[in-house]
Phi, psi and omega in degrees: 000319176298320178297318174296323175299316187291317179298322185288319179298317180295320181293315179281345176294338175293340177263000176099352186234142171257109181282143177078000178253136180300123182273131184260005178274159181294158181298137181089350178262014184297324186263028178300146179277334179144197184231147176226167181280162178302325177299314178297320179291325175299318179296324183293317181268356181070038182228172179285141178307329175300318178299317175303317180291334175288323178296325178293314182294331180279341179096007176289334181237143174270131185213159170234140185272145176229134182081184185221165178059228180280352175271359184293128176234159176243146172248127182264137177292126185293326180297312184291329174301311179296320178303310178299315185297318179294321183285331184266346179074029173308137174292141179274120188249143176280167181292334177293319178296311175304317181291320179301321183290322178289318177305313182294320177294317180296316177301315178299315177297320174296321177293320177297315182299312177302319179295320180292316181298317179294321183290325178289322180295317178295323178296313180295324178293317182295319180300313178297319179296321179295316180296315175303317177292321180293320181295320177297320178296310178303318178292323176296320180295319177296317173304311176305314178298313180298317178300313183302316179299310179302320185290317177300318181291326176291324177294319175298319180295316182297321178297318178299311184292321176303315174300313177303315179294326176297316182296316177296329174291317181297316181299315182293323180295318176298319180301310188288331175289322178295318181296312183297326178293318180292322179296315183288326179290316178298313182293319180273352179070031180268000000 
């Protein structure tokens, strides 16, 4: 007899119900079609999975929780999903339309990601250029300071050399004057 129940259970389990086994589901839920993830439910309604969780919290959708904490996920009753869709008049979308919408959203998200990535790369490049220009400016200021110091030393040296040259010219003139006096003295015999 137990064997007959098992075979009957196996046979009915392919249809989603276990005949002859006490059912722990609420009355009226005997003909449920099954359970789907919040993502699949969101695709069926054409909404965001977070919206599905809101519907679950408000009681608009029947769901059962799996896991705990941040690992907690929900499985949504397909029957309650159909009931909600019919009552709210959600448009029936094909999977292709939903995928196209998701692809468009992903493309837009990808474009935004690429824009942010490009802007970040440009910012990094400009920062590097700015640092290089700042370094060049500091080196230029240091070189200018060094050149001013060298120029001042060269002016002082030039002034000293000019003083020495003036002294040499004065001595040469005196020497020439002495020579000329000596020549005339010798010539005139004095």
